[in-house]
All heavy atoms as a GROMACS GRO file, in nm:
protein
  627
    1PHE      N    1   0.083  -0.120   0.002
    1PHE     CA    2  -0.001   0.000  -0.001
    1PHE      C    3   0.086   0.127   0.001
    1PHE      O    4   0.065   0.215  -0.077
    1PHE     CB    5  -0.094  -0.001   0.119
    1PHE     CG    6  -0.172   0.125   0.134
    1PHE    CD1    7  -0.284   0.152   0.060
    1PHE    CD2    8  -0.129   0.223   0.227
    1PHE    CE1    9  -0.354   0.269   0.073
    1PHE    CE2   10  -0.199   0.340   0.243
    1PHE     CZ   11  -0.315   0.363   0.164
    2CYS      N   12   0.185   0.134   0.090
    2CYS     CA   13   0.268   0.253   0.099
    2CYS      C   14   0.349   0.279  -0.026
    2CYS      O   15   0.362   0.395  -0.068
    2CYS     CB   16   0.362   0.241   0.221
    2CYS     SG   17   0.272   0.244   0.380
    3GLN      N   18   0.403   0.174  -0.092
    3GLN     CA   19   0.476   0.197  -0.214
    3GLN      C   20   0.385   0.247  -0.323
    3GLN      O   21   0.424   0.332  -0.403
    3GLN     CB   22   0.537   0.065  -0.260
    3GLN     CG   23   0.676   0.048  -0.203
    3GLN     CD   24   0.742  -0.076  -0.270
    3GLN    OE1   25   0.678  -0.178  -0.295
    3GLN    NE2   26   0.869  -0.066  -0.294
    4THR      N   27   0.266   0.197  -0.332
    4THR     CA   28   0.174   0.238  -0.438
    4THR      C   29   0.124   0.380  -0.418
    4THR      O   30   0.117   0.456  -0.514
    4THR     CB   31   0.054   0.141  -0.442
    4THR    OG1   32   0.102   0.008  -0.464
    4THR    CG2   33  -0.043   0.182  -0.554
    5THR      N   34   0.094   0.419  -0.296
    5THR     CA   35   0.030   0.548  -0.274
    5THR      C   36   0.129   0.656  -0.229
    5THR      O   37   0.095   0.773  -0.233
    5THR     CB   38  -0.073   0.536  -0.162
    5THR    OG1   39  -0.012   0.498  -0.040
    5THR    CG2   40  -0.179   0.436  -0.195
    6GLY      N   41   0.247   0.620  -0.183
    6GLY     CA   42   0.345   0.717  -0.131
    6GLY      C   43   0.315   0.746   0.013
    6GLY      O   44   0.382   0.825   0.078
    7PHE      N   45   0.220   0.682   0.068
    7PHE     CA   46   0.182   0.698   0.216
    7PHE      C   47   0.296   0.652   0.304
    7PHE      O   48   0.365   0.556   0.274
    7PHE     CB   49   0.057   0.616   0.246
    7PHE     CG   50   0.008   0.641   0.387
    7PHE    CD1   51  -0.063   0.756   0.418
    7PHE    CD2   52   0.034   0.546   0.485
    7PHE    CE1   53  -0.106   0.777   0.550
    7PHE    CE2   54  -0.014   0.568   0.612
    7PHE     CZ   55  -0.082   0.682   0.644
    8GLY      N   56   0.314   0.723   0.414
    8GLY     CA   57   0.419   0.682   0.510
    8GLY      C   58   0.558   0.718   0.468
    8GLY      O   59   0.658   0.662   0.517
    9GLY      N   60   0.573   0.818   0.377
    9GLY     CA   61   0.708   0.865   0.338
    9GLY      C   62   0.772   0.784   0.222
    9GLY      O   63   0.886   0.807   0.193
   10THR      N   64   0.702   0.691   0.166
   10THR     CA   65   0.758   0.615   0.051
   10THR      C   66   0.769   0.711  -0.067
   10THR      O   67   0.667   0.767  -0.111
   10THR     CB   68   0.669   0.495   0.019
   10THR    OG1   69   0.658   0.414   0.136
   10THR    CG2   70   0.732   0.416  -0.096
   11THR      N   71   0.889   0.732  -0.118
   11THR     CA   72   0.907   0.822  -0.231
   11THR      C   73   0.860   0.759  -0.360
   11THR      O   74   0.859   0.640  -0.378
   11THR     CB   75   1.055   0.861  -0.241
   11THR    OG1   76   1.130   0.745  -0.262
   11THR    CG2   77   1.102   0.936  -0.119
   12GLN      N   78   0.822   0.843  -0.451
   12GLN     CA   79   0.774   0.803  -0.584
   12GLN      C   80   0.854   0.874  -0.691
   12GLN      O   81   0.901   0.983  -0.670
   12GLN     CB   82   0.625   0.845  -0.599
   12GLN     CG   83   0.535   0.786  -0.497
   12GLN     CD   84   0.511   0.639  -0.516
   12GLN    OE1   85   0.490   0.595  -0.628
   12GLN    NE2   86   0.513   0.563  -0.408
   13ARG      N   87   0.872   0.808  -0.803
   13ARG     CA   88   0.932   0.869  -0.920
   13ARG      C   89   0.833   0.853  -1.035
   13ARG      O   90   0.772   0.749  -1.048
   13ARG     CB   91   1.064   0.802  -0.955
   13ARG     CG   92   1.172   0.830  -0.861
   13ARG     CD   93   1.302   0.770  -0.910
   13ARG     NE   94   1.401   0.796  -0.805
   13ARG     CZ   95   1.526   0.826  -0.832
   13ARG    NH1   96   1.567   0.832  -0.957
   13ARG    NH2   97   1.608   0.844  -0.735
   14SER      N   98   0.823   0.954  -1.113
   14SER     CA   99   0.727   0.950  -1.220
   14SER      C  100   0.783   1.022  -1.340
   14SER      O  101   0.862   1.114  -1.329
   14SER     CB  102   0.595   1.020  -1.176
   14SER     OG  103   0.503   1.017  -1.281
   15THR      N  104   0.737   0.980  -1.455
   15THR     CA  105   0.767   1.048  -1.582
   15THR      C  106   0.638   1.070  -1.653
   15THR      O  107   0.541   1.001  -1.627
   15THR     CB  108   0.866   0.967  -1.669
   15THR    OG1  109   0.795   0.849  -1.709
   15THR    CG2  110   0.995   0.931  -1.600
   16THR      N  111   0.637   1.165  -1.738
   16THR     CA  112   0.511   1.187  -1.815
   16THR      C  113   0.507   1.102  -1.938
   16THR      O  114   0.409   1.106  -2.011
   16THR     CB  115   0.503   1.335  -1.859
   16THR    OG1  116   0.621   1.367  -1.936
   16THR    CG2  117   0.490   1.428  -1.739
   17SER      N  118   0.608   1.017  -1.964
   17SER     CA  119   0.610   0.938  -2.083
   17SER      C  120   0.492   0.839  -2.086
   17SER      O  121   0.450   0.796  -2.194
   17SER     CB  122   0.740   0.860  -2.098
   17SER     OG  123   0.759   0.775  -1.986
   18HIS      N  124   0.439   0.800  -1.969
   18HIS     CA  125   0.329   0.705  -1.969
   18HIS      C  126   0.191   0.775  -1.980
   18HIS      O  127   0.090   0.708  -1.990
   18HIS     CB  128   0.333   0.622  -1.838
   18HIS     CG  129   0.302   0.704  -1.715
   18HIS    ND1  130   0.398   0.788  -1.660
   18HIS    CD2  131   0.192   0.716  -1.644
   18HIS    CE1  132   0.346   0.848  -1.557
   18HIS    NE2  133   0.220   0.804  -1.543
   19ILE      N  134   0.189   0.908  -1.977
   19ILE     CA  135   0.063   0.979  -1.988
   19ILE      C  136   0.039   1.015  -2.131
   19ILE      O  137   0.114   1.090  -2.194
   19ILE     CB  138   0.067   1.111  -1.903
   19ILE    CG1  139   0.096   1.072  -1.755
   19ILE    CG2  140  -0.062   1.184  -1.914
   19ILE    CD1  141   0.119   1.195  -1.667
   20LYS      N  142  -0.071   0.962  -2.186
   20LYS     CA  143  -0.094   0.980  -2.327
   20LYS      C  144  -0.114   1.130  -2.357
   20LYS      O  145  -0.193   1.202  -2.293
   20LYS     CB  146  -0.228   0.906  -2.362
   20LYS     CG  147  -0.259   0.909  -2.510
   20LYS     CD  148  -0.380   0.826  -2.543
   20LYS     CE  149  -0.403   0.831  -2.690
   20LYS     NZ  150  -0.520   0.751  -2.728
   21GLY      N  151  -0.035   1.178  -2.449
   21GLY     CA  152  -0.043   1.315  -2.496
   21GLY      C  153   0.023   1.418  -2.405
   21GLY      O  154   0.016   1.538  -2.432
   22ALA      N  155   0.088   1.377  -2.300
   22ALA     CA  156   0.151   1.474  -2.206
   22ALA      C  157   0.252   1.563  -2.278
   22ALA      O  158   0.258   1.679  -2.253
   22ALA     CB  159   0.215   1.402  -2.089
   23LYS      N  160   0.332   1.502  -2.365
   23LYS     CA  161   0.434   1.588  -2.433
   23LYS      C  162   0.374   1.686  -2.530
   23LYS      O  163   0.433   1.782  -2.567
   23LYS     CB  164   0.538   1.501  -2.504
   23LYS     CG  165   0.480   1.422  -2.621
   23LYS     CD  166   0.585   1.336  -2.687
   23LYS     CE  167   0.524   1.261  -2.802
   23LYS     NZ  168   0.622   1.185  -2.877
   24ASP      N  169   0.250   1.659  -2.571
   24ASP     CA  170   0.178   1.745  -2.663
   24ASP      C  171   0.082   1.840  -2.599
   24ASP      O  172   0.002   1.906  -2.664
   24ASP     CB  173   0.104   1.661  -2.767
   24ASP     CG  174   0.196   1.567  -2.845
   24ASP    OD1  175   0.308   1.614  -2.879
   24ASP    OD2  176   0.156   1.455  -2.870
   25ALA      N  177   0.088   1.848  -2.464
   25ALA     CA  178  -0.006   1.936  -2.390
   25ALA      C  179   0.010   2.080  -2.433
   25ALA      O  180   0.121   2.132  -2.453
   25ALA     CB  181   0.016   1.924  -2.241
   26LYS      N  182  -0.103   2.146  -2.457
   26LYS     CA  183  -0.107   2.284  -2.498
   26LYS      C  184  -0.174   2.367  -2.388
   26LYS      O  185  -0.272   2.324  -2.330
   26LYS     CB  186  -0.178   2.301  -2.631
   26LYS     CG  187  -0.121   2.218  -2.740
   26LYS     CD  188  -0.004   2.281  -2.805
   26LYS     CE  189   0.043   2.216  -2.930
   26LYS     NZ  190   0.143   2.116  -2.914
   27THR      N  191  -0.129   2.489  -2.375
   27THR     CA  192  -0.194   2.579  -2.283
   27THR      C  193  -0.334   2.615  -2.339
   27THR      O  194  -0.348   2.640  -2.459
   27THR     CB  195  -0.112   2.709  -2.270
   27THR    OG1  196   0.016   2.675  -2.221
   27THR    CG2  197  -0.176   2.806  -2.169
   28VAL      N  198  -0.434   2.615  -2.252
   28VAL     CA  199  -0.571   2.644  -2.295
   28VAL      C  200  -0.580   2.796  -2.309
   28VAL      O  201  -0.553   2.870  -2.213
   28VAL     CB  202  -0.672   2.593  -2.192
   28VAL    CG1  203  -0.812   2.631  -2.226
   28VAL    CG2  204  -0.654   2.444  -2.173
   29ALA      N  205  -0.623   2.844  -2.425
   29ALA     CA  206  -0.628   2.986  -2.455
   29ALA      C  207  -0.713   3.064  -2.360
   29ALA      O  208  -0.678   3.174  -2.309
   29ALA     CB  209  -0.674   3.014  -2.596
   30ASP      N  210  -0.828   3.008  -2.324
   30ASP     CA  211  -0.922   3.080  -2.235
   30ASP      C  212  -0.912   3.024  -2.088
   30ASP      O  213  -0.997   3.051  -2.010
   30ASP     CB  214  -1.066   3.066  -2.283
   30ASP     CG  215  -1.084   3.133  -2.417
   30ASP    OD1  216  -1.007   3.228  -2.446
   30ASP    OD2  217  -1.173   3.094  -2.494
   31GLY      N  218  -0.809   2.945  -2.061
   31GLY     CA  219  -0.796   2.885  -1.926
   31GLY      C  220  -0.765   2.988  -1.817
   31GLY      O  221  -0.688   3.083  -1.841
   32ARG      N  222  -0.825   2.968  -1.702
   32ARG     CA  223  -0.796   3.054  -1.588
   32ARG      C  224  -0.673   3.002  -1.519
   32ARG      O  225  -0.654   2.884  -1.501
   32ARG     CB  226  -0.913   3.050  -1.490
   32ARG     CG  227  -1.035   3.127  -1.532
   32ARG     CD  228  -1.149   3.121  -1.434
   32ARG     NE  229  -1.105   3.110  -1.297
   32ARG     CZ  230  -1.181   3.078  -1.195
   32ARG    NH1  231  -1.311   3.050  -1.216
   32ARG    NH2  232  -1.138   3.073  -1.075
   33PRO      N  233  -0.586   3.096  -1.479
   33PRO     CA  234  -0.466   3.048  -1.406
   33PRO      C  235  -0.507   2.996  -1.267
   33PRO      O  236  -0.608   3.034  -1.209
   33PRO     CB  237  -0.385   3.177  -1.386
   33PRO     CG  238  -0.475   3.289  -1.422
   33PRO     CD  239  -0.587   3.239  -1.497
   34PHE      N  240  -0.430   2.898  -1.224
   34PHE     CA  241  -0.456   2.846  -1.089
   34PHE      C  242  -0.320   2.830  -1.020
   34PHE      O  243  -0.214   2.820  -1.081
   34PHE     CB  244  -0.536   2.715  -1.089
   34PHE     CG  245  -0.471   2.602  -1.168
   34PHE    CD1  246  -0.393   2.512  -1.103
   34PHE    CD2  247  -0.492   2.593  -1.303
   34PHE    CE1  248  -0.336   2.406  -1.174
   34PHE    CE2  249  -0.434   2.488  -1.376
   34PHE     CZ  250  -0.355   2.395  -1.311
   35THR      N  251  -0.321   2.834  -0.886
   35THR     CA  252  -0.203   2.832  -0.808
   35THR      C  253  -0.189   2.701  -0.734
   35THR      O  254  -0.287   2.652  -0.674
   35THR     CB  255  -0.205   2.949  -0.704
   35THR    OG1  256  -0.215   3.070  -0.774
   35THR    CG2  257  -0.076   2.951  -0.622
   36ILE      N  258  -0.069   2.645  -0.742
   36ILE     CA  259  -0.039   2.520  -0.671
   36ILE      C  260   0.049   2.554  -0.553
   36ILE      O  261   0.151   2.625  -0.573
   36ILE     CB  262   0.033   2.420  -0.765
   36ILE    CG1  263  -0.056   2.389  -0.886
   36ILE    CG2  264   0.073   2.291  -0.687
   36ILE    CD1  265   0.018   2.319  -0.998
   37TYR      N  266   0.013   2.516  -0.437
   37TYR     CA  267   0.093   2.547  -0.316
   37TYR      C  268   0.167   2.421  -0.275
   37TYR      O  269   0.112   2.313  -0.273
   37TYR     CB  270  -0.003   2.590  -0.201
   37TYR     CG  271  -0.078   2.715  -0.235
   37TYR    CD1  272  -0.206   2.714  -0.292
   37TYR    CD2  273  -0.022   2.842  -0.211
   37TYR    CE1  274  -0.273   2.826  -0.324
   37TYR    CE2  275  -0.092   2.959  -0.242
   37TYR     CZ  276  -0.213   2.948  -0.301
   37TYR     OH  277  -0.282   3.064  -0.334
   38PHE      N  278   0.292   2.440  -0.239
   38PHE     CA  279   0.379   2.330  -0.201
   38PHE      C  280   0.396   2.320  -0.050
   38PHE      O  281   0.406   2.422   0.019
   38PHE     CB  282   0.513   2.342  -0.268
   38PHE     CG  283   0.503   2.343  -0.416
   38PHE    CD1  284   0.523   2.461  -0.485
   38PHE    CD2  285   0.477   2.228  -0.486
   38PHE    CE1  286   0.511   2.462  -0.622
   38PHE    CE2  287   0.467   2.230  -0.625
   38PHE     CZ  288   0.485   2.349  -0.696
   39ASP      N  289   0.404   2.200   0.001
   39ASP     CA  290   0.422   2.172   0.140
   39ASP      C  291   0.530   2.064   0.151
   39ASP      O  292   0.558   1.997   0.056
   39ASP     CB  293   0.287   2.119   0.198
   39ASP     CG  294   0.292   2.107   0.348
   39ASP    OD1  295   0.388   2.158   0.412
   39ASP    OD2  296   0.205   2.036   0.404
   40SER      N  297   0.586   2.053   0.268
   40SER     CA  298   0.684   1.945   0.288
   40SER      C  299   0.675   1.892   0.433
   40SER      O  300   0.658   1.974   0.524
   40SER     CB  301   0.827   1.997   0.261
   40SER     OG  302   0.858   2.101   0.345
   41ASN      N  303   0.684   1.765   0.438
   41ASN     CA  304   0.678   1.699   0.569
   41ASN      C  305   0.774   1.583   0.571
   41ASN      O  306   0.794   1.519   0.468
   41ASN     CB  307   0.534   1.644   0.600
   41ASN     CG  308   0.433   1.756   0.606
   41ASN    OD1  309   0.430   1.825   0.702
   41ASN    ND2  310   0.354   1.769   0.504
   42VAL      N  311   0.836   1.561   0.686
   42VAL     CA  312   0.918   1.442   0.698
   42VAL      C  313   0.876   1.370   0.823
   42VAL      O  314   0.822   1.429   0.917
   42VAL     CB  315   1.070   1.475   0.706
   42VAL    CG1  316   1.120   1.533   0.575
   42VAL    CG2  317   1.100   1.569   0.819
   43ASN      N  318   0.906   1.242   0.826
   43ASN     CA  319   0.876   1.159   0.943
   43ASN      C  320   0.950   1.220   1.066
   43ASN      O  321   1.066   1.265   1.051
   43ASN     CB  322   0.921   1.017   0.918
   43ASN     CG  323   0.883   0.921   1.028
   43ASN    OD1  324   0.940   0.933   1.137
   43ASN    ND2  325   0.793   0.828   1.002
   44VAL      N  326   0.890   1.213   1.178
   44VAL     CA  327   0.951   1.264   1.304
   44VAL      C  328   1.086   1.203   1.332
   44VAL      O  329   1.174   1.262   1.393
   44VAL     CB  330   0.855   1.253   1.423
   44VAL    CG1  331   0.836   1.108   1.460
   44VAL    CG2  332   0.901   1.336   1.540
   45ASN      N  333   1.110   1.080   1.285
   45ASN     CA  334   1.237   1.009   1.302
   45ASN      C  335   1.338   1.044   1.201
   45ASN      O  336   1.449   0.995   1.206
   45ASN     CB  337   1.216   0.858   1.311
   45ASN     CG  338   1.128   0.819   1.429
   45ASN    OD1  339   1.150   0.871   1.539
   45ASN    ND2  340   1.032   0.734   1.406
   46MET      N  341   1.302   1.120   1.099
   46MET     CA  342   1.394   1.156   0.991
   46MET      C  343   1.453   1.296   1.022
   46MET      O  344   1.377   1.392   1.025
   46MET     CB  345   1.324   1.156   0.860
   46MET     CG  346   1.409   1.201   0.745
   46MET     SD  347   1.542   1.090   0.701
   46MET     CE  348   1.456   0.971   0.606
   47PRO      N  349   1.580   1.306   1.041
   47PRO     CA  350   1.634   1.435   1.084
   47PRO      C  351   1.657   1.536   0.972
   47PRO      O  352   1.715   1.640   0.992
   47PRO     CB  353   1.771   1.394   1.149
   47PRO     CG  354   1.807   1.272   1.075
   47PRO     CD  355   1.678   1.200   1.042
   48TRP      N  356   1.622   1.501   0.849
   48TRP     CA  357   1.645   1.591   0.737
   48TRP      C  358   1.560   1.719   0.748
   48TRP      O  359   1.456   1.722   0.807
   48TRP     CB  360   1.607   1.525   0.609
   48TRP     CG  361   1.696   1.415   0.565
   48TRP    CD1  362   1.800   1.360   0.634
   48TRP    CD2  363   1.688   1.342   0.444
   48TRP    NE1  364   1.858   1.261   0.559
   48TRP    CE2  365   1.791   1.250   0.442
   48TRP    CE3  366   1.608   1.352   0.334
   48TRP    CZ2  367   1.812   1.164   0.335
   48TRP    CZ3  368   1.626   1.269   0.228
   48TRP    CH2  369   1.729   1.171   0.227
   49ARG      N  370   1.612   1.821   0.683
   49ARG     CA  371   1.535   1.942   0.659
   49ARG      C  372   1.493   1.938   0.512
   49ARG      O  373   1.578   1.921   0.426
   49ARG     CB  374   1.622   2.067   0.686
   49ARG     CG  375   1.651   2.086   0.833
   49ARG     CD  376   1.735   2.212   0.855
   49ARG     NE  377   1.795   2.205   0.988
   49ARG     CZ  378   1.914   2.152   1.014
   49ARG    NH1  379   1.988   2.097   0.919
   49ARG    NH2  380   1.960   2.150   1.138
   50PHE      N  381   1.366   1.950   0.488
   50PHE     CA  382   1.311   1.933   0.355
   50PHE      C  383   1.209   2.040   0.333
   50PHE      O  384   1.106   2.049   0.404
   50PHE     CB  385   1.246   1.791   0.348
   50PHE     CG  386   1.184   1.757   0.217
   50PHE    CD1  387   1.263   1.725   0.106
   50PHE    CD2  388   1.047   1.753   0.201
   50PHE    CE1  389   1.207   1.692  -0.015
   50PHE    CE2  390   0.989   1.719   0.084
   50PHE     CZ  391   1.070   1.685  -0.024
   51LYS      N  392   1.233   2.132   0.238
   51LYS     CA  393   1.132   2.240   0.214
   51LYS      C  394   1.131   2.282   0.072
   51LYS      O  395   1.231   2.267  -0.002
   51LYS     CB  396   1.170   2.359   0.304
   51LYS     CG  397   1.299   2.427   0.273
   51LYS     CD  398   1.325   2.543   0.365
   51LYS     CE  399   1.452   2.617   0.324
   51LYS     NZ  400   1.476   2.734   0.401
   52PRO      N  401   1.016   2.332   0.026
   52PRO     CA  402   1.010   2.380  -0.111
   52PRO      C  403   1.093   2.503  -0.130
   52PRO      O  404   1.097   2.591  -0.043
   52PRO     CB  405   0.862   2.407  -0.133
   52PRO     CG  406   0.805   2.420   0.002
   52PRO     CD  407   0.890   2.344   0.096
   53THR      N  408   1.159   2.516  -0.249
   53THR     CA  409   1.233   2.636  -0.278
   53THR      C  410   1.141   2.753  -0.298
   53THR      O  411   1.174   2.866  -0.265
   53THR     CB  412   1.321   2.610  -0.400
   53THR    OG1  413   1.406   2.499  -0.374
   53THR    CG2  414   1.412   2.729  -0.434
   54GLN      N  415   1.027   2.726  -0.352
   54GLN     CA  416   0.922   2.826  -0.372
   54GLN      C  417   0.793   2.773  -0.307
   54GLN      O  418   0.768   2.651  -0.308
   54GLN     CB  419   0.902   2.861  -0.515
   54GLN     CG  420   0.858   2.743  -0.601
   54GLN     CD  421   0.885   2.756  -0.748
   54GLN    OE1  422   1.000   2.757  -0.786
   54GLN    NE2  423   0.780   2.772  -0.826
   55LYS      N  424   0.715   2.863  -0.251
   55LYS     CA  425   0.596   2.816  -0.178
   55LYS      C  426   0.482   2.789  -0.271
   55LYS      O  427   0.387   2.720  -0.236
   55LYS     CB  428   0.557   2.918  -0.072
   55LYS     CG  429   0.660   2.928   0.039
   55LYS     CD  430   0.614   3.021   0.145
   55LYS     CE  431   0.719   3.021   0.255
   55LYS     NZ  432   0.675   3.096   0.372
   56GLU      N  433   0.482   2.849  -0.388
   56GLU     CA  434   0.368   2.834  -0.483
   56GLU      C  435   0.417   2.860  -0.626
   56GLU      O  436   0.519   2.921  -0.647
   56GLU     CB  437   0.256   2.927  -0.445
   56GLU     CG  438   0.296   3.075  -0.460
   56GLU     CD  439   0.190   3.171  -0.410
   56GLU    OE1  440   0.147   3.153  -0.290
   56GLU    OE2  441   0.151   3.260  -0.480
   57VAL      N  442   0.335   2.813  -0.718
   57VAL     CA  443   0.359   2.846  -0.862
   57VAL      C  444   0.218   2.862  -0.926
   57VAL      O  445   0.125   2.788  -0.894
   57VAL     CB  446   0.444   2.739  -0.935
   57VAL    CG1  447   0.375   2.606  -0.937
   57VAL    CG2  448   0.480   2.784  -1.070
   58THR      N  449   0.203   2.960  -1.009
   58THR     CA  450   0.076   2.983  -1.080
   58THR      C  451   0.095   2.942  -1.225
   58THR      O  452   0.191   2.985  -1.289
   58THR     CB  453   0.034   3.129  -1.071
   58THR    OG1  454   0.019   3.161  -0.929
   58THR    CG2  455  -0.097   3.154  -1.139
   59VAL      N  456   0.004   2.858  -1.278
   59VAL     CA  457   0.014   2.806  -1.413
   59VAL      C  458  -0.125   2.810  -1.479
   59VAL      O  459  -0.226   2.826  -1.412
   59VAL     CB  460   0.064   2.660  -1.415
   59VAL    CG1  461   0.207   2.652  -1.365
   59VAL    CG2  462  -0.022   2.568  -1.333
   60LEU      N  463  -0.126   2.796  -1.608
   60LEU     CA  464  -0.246   2.784  -1.685
   60LEU      C  465  -0.270   2.636  -1.717
   60LEU      O  466  -0.176   2.557  -1.719
   60LEU     CB  467  -0.234   2.859  -1.817
   60LEU     CG  468  -0.221   3.010  -1.807
   60LEU    CD1  469  -0.185   3.073  -1.942
   60LEU    CD2  470  -0.346   3.071  -1.753
   61PRO      N  471  -0.397   2.595  -1.735
   61PRO     CA  472  -0.422   2.456  -1.772
   61PRO      C  473  -0.342   2.417  -1.896
   61PRO      O  474  -0.335   2.487  -1.994
   61PRO     CB  475  -0.576   2.454  -1.800
   61PRO     CG  476  -0.629   2.572  -1.723
   61PRO     CD  477  -0.517   2.674  -1.726
   62GLY      N  478  -0.276   2.302  -1.885
   62GLY     CA  479  -0.189   2.250  -1.996
   62GLY      C  480  -0.046   2.301  -1.992
   62GLY      O  481   0.039   2.247  -2.065
   63GLU      N  482  -0.016   2.395  -1.910
   63GLU     CA  483   0.118   2.450  -1.899
   63GLU      C  484   0.203   2.357  -1.808
   63GLU      O  485   0.153   2.302  -1.711
   63GLU     CB  486   0.113   2.588  -1.837
   63GLU     CG  487   0.245   2.661  -1.833
   63GLU     CD  488   0.227   2.802  -1.778
   63GLU    OE1  489   0.130   2.834  -1.708
   63GLU    OE2  490   0.317   2.883  -1.804
   64THR      N  491   0.329   2.340  -1.843
   64THR     CA  492   0.418   2.268  -1.757
   64THR      C  493   0.505   2.364  -1.671
   64THR      O  494   0.528   2.477  -1.715
   64THR     CB  495   0.510   2.176  -1.839
   64THR    OG1  496   0.589   2.257  -1.929
   64THR    CG2  497   0.433   2.071  -1.918
   65ALA      N  498   0.545   2.319  -1.557
   65ALA     CA  499   0.625   2.399  -1.468
   65ALA      C  500   0.713   2.306  -1.384
   65ALA      O  501   0.681   2.190  -1.366
   65ALA     CB  502   0.537   2.488  -1.378
   66LEU      N  503   0.823   2.357  -1.336
   66LEU     CA  504   0.911   2.283  -1.246
   66LEU      C  505   0.899   2.334  -1.106
   66LEU      O  506   0.877   2.451  -1.082
   66LEU     CB  507   1.058   2.298  -1.290
   66LEU     CG  508   1.099   2.230  -1.418
   66LEU    CD1  509   1.243   2.266  -1.454
   66LEU    CD2  510   1.087   2.082  -1.404
   67ALA      N  511   0.909   2.243  -1.014
   67ALA     CA  512   0.910   2.276  -0.872
   67ALA      C  513   1.038   2.215  -0.810
   67ALA      O  514   1.074   2.101  -0.838
   67ALA     CB  515   0.788   2.221  -0.802
   68PHE      N  516   1.102   2.291  -0.723
   68PHE     CA  517   1.225   2.244  -0.661
   68PHE      C  518   1.210   2.240  -0.511
   68PHE      O  519   1.141   2.327  -0.454
   68PHE     CB  520   1.343   2.337  -0.700
   68PHE     CG  521   1.376   2.334  -0.843
   68PHE    CD1  522   1.318   2.425  -0.933
   68PHE    CD2  523   1.462   2.234  -0.896
   68PHE    CE1  524   1.350   2.423  -1.067
   68PHE    CE2  525   1.490   2.233  -1.031
   68PHE     CZ  526   1.432   2.325  -1.118
   69TYR      N  527   1.278   2.145  -0.451
   69TYR     CA  528   1.285   2.134  -0.303
   69TYR      C  529   1.430   2.136  -0.262
   69TYR      O  530   1.516   2.091  -0.331
   69TYR     CB  531   1.216   2.003  -0.256
   69TYR     CG  532   1.067   2.009  -0.254
   69TYR    CD1  533   0.991   2.004  -0.371
   69TYR    CD2  534   1.003   2.026  -0.137
   69TYR    CE1  535   0.854   2.010  -0.369
   69TYR    CE2  536   0.863   2.031  -0.130
   69TYR     CZ  537   0.788   2.023  -0.249
   69TYR     OH  538   0.654   2.031  -0.245
   70THR      N  539   1.454   2.188  -0.144
   70THR     CA  540   1.586   2.188  -0.087
   70THR      C  541   1.585   2.087   0.027
   70THR      O  542   1.498   2.086   0.113
   70THR     CB  543   1.623   2.325  -0.030
   70THR    OG1  544   1.619   2.421  -0.137
   70THR    CG2  545   1.764   2.328   0.034
   71VAL      N  546   1.686   1.997   0.026
   71VAL     CA  547   1.696   1.895   0.128
   71VAL      C  548   1.833   1.904   0.194
   71VAL      O  549   1.936   1.923   0.124
   71VAL     CB  550   1.684   1.752   0.063
   71VAL    CG1  551   1.693   1.647   0.168
   71VAL    CG2  552   1.552   1.740  -0.015
   72GLN      N  553   1.834   1.894   0.324
   72GLN     CA  554   1.963   1.897   0.394
   72GLN      C  555   1.970   1.784   0.496
   72GLN      O  556   1.879   1.769   0.578
   72GLN     CB  557   1.979   2.034   0.470
   72GLN     CG  558   2.116   2.042   0.538
   72GLN     CD  559   2.128   2.168   0.617
   72GLN    OE1  560   2.032   2.236   0.650
   72GLN    NE2  561   2.254   2.206   0.645
   73ASN      N  562   2.073   1.708   0.486
   73ASN     CA  563   2.101   1.598   0.578
   73ASN      C  564   2.207   1.655   0.676
   73ASN      O  565   2.321   1.684   0.640
   73ASN     CB  566   2.160   1.478   0.505
   73ASN     CG  567   2.205   1.366   0.597
   73ASN    OD1  568   2.195   1.376   0.717
   73ASN    ND2  569   2.257   1.261   0.539
   74PRO      N  570   2.173   1.669   0.805
   74PRO     CA  571   2.263   1.732   0.898
   74PRO      C  572   2.379   1.639   0.947
   74PRO      O  573   2.467   1.683   1.018
   74PRO     CB  574   2.173   1.765   1.019
   74PRO     CG  575   2.066   1.661   1.013
   74PRO     CD  576   2.041   1.636   0.868
   75TYR      N  577   2.379   1.515   0.896
   75TYR     CA  578   2.486   1.423   0.936
   75TYR      C  579   2.595   1.418   0.830
   75TYR      O  580   2.577   1.455   0.716
   75TYR     CB  581   2.426   1.284   0.961
   75TYR     CG  582   2.333   1.282   1.078
   75TYR    CD1  583   2.199   1.268   1.058
   75TYR    CD2  584   2.381   1.294   1.208
   75TYR    CE1  585   2.108   1.263   1.162
   75TYR    CE2  586   2.294   1.297   1.316
   75TYR     CZ  587   2.157   1.280   1.295
   75TYR     OH  588   2.071   1.278   1.402
   76ASP      N  589   2.710   1.365   0.870
   76ASP     CA  590   2.825   1.356   0.778
   76ASP      C  591   2.821   1.233   0.691
   76ASP      O  592   2.908   1.209   0.611
   76ASP     CB  593   2.956   1.358   0.856
   76ASP     CG  594   2.987   1.491   0.919
   76ASP    OD1  595   2.931   1.591   0.868
   76ASP    OD2  596   3.057   1.493   1.021
   77GLU      N  597   2.716   1.149   0.711
   77GLU     CA  598   2.707   1.026   0.634
   77GLU      C  599   2.567   1.014   0.573
   77GLU      O  600   2.470   1.073   0.621
   77GLU     CB  601   2.730   0.903   0.723
   77GLU     CG  602   2.640   0.894   0.843
   77GLU     CD  603   2.680   0.781   0.935
   77GLU    OE1  604   2.794   0.784   0.985
   77GLU    OE2  605   2.596   0.696   0.959
   78PRO      N  606   2.558   0.944   0.459
   78PRO     CA  607   2.427   0.931   0.394
   78PRO      C  608   2.328   0.854   0.484
   78PRO      O  609   2.366   0.762   0.560
   78PRO     CB  610   2.457   0.854   0.265
   78PRO     CG  611   2.603   0.833   0.261
   78PRO     CD  612   2.663   0.879   0.390
   79ILE      N  613   2.202   0.889   0.472
   79ILE     CA  614   2.096   0.815   0.539
   79ILE      C  615   2.022   0.740   0.431
   79ILE      O  616   1.977   0.796   0.333
   79ILE     CB  617   2.002   0.910   0.613
   79ILE    CG1  618   2.074   0.982   0.725
   79ILE    CG2  619   1.883   0.829   0.671
   79ILE    CD1  620   1.992   1.084   0.796
   80THR      N  621   2.013   0.609   0.446
   80THR     CA  622   1.941   0.528   0.345
   80THR      C  623   1.830   0.450   0.408
   80THR      O  624   1.816   0.436   0.526
   80THR     CB  625   2.036   0.430   0.277
   80THR    OG1  626   2.096   0.344   0.378
   80THR    CG2  627   2.147   0.499   0.205
   0.00000   0.00000   0.00000
């Protein structure tokens, strides 16, 4: 369940290659802009700092945009 849904901190990777027509998406001429707000949470046992680089992005329907997060591991060794 957790791997499928991402619940419980299970990370997901996705590409748009499996979405039919994603590469051909066009901005809707009469589309209203909408704002996507970003949030970040980590498990209480995970000492990382994880936050969005920007708190929000406004896009039009069909428009693509990138979102970035900053992650900091306070330890000198990788956490796996």
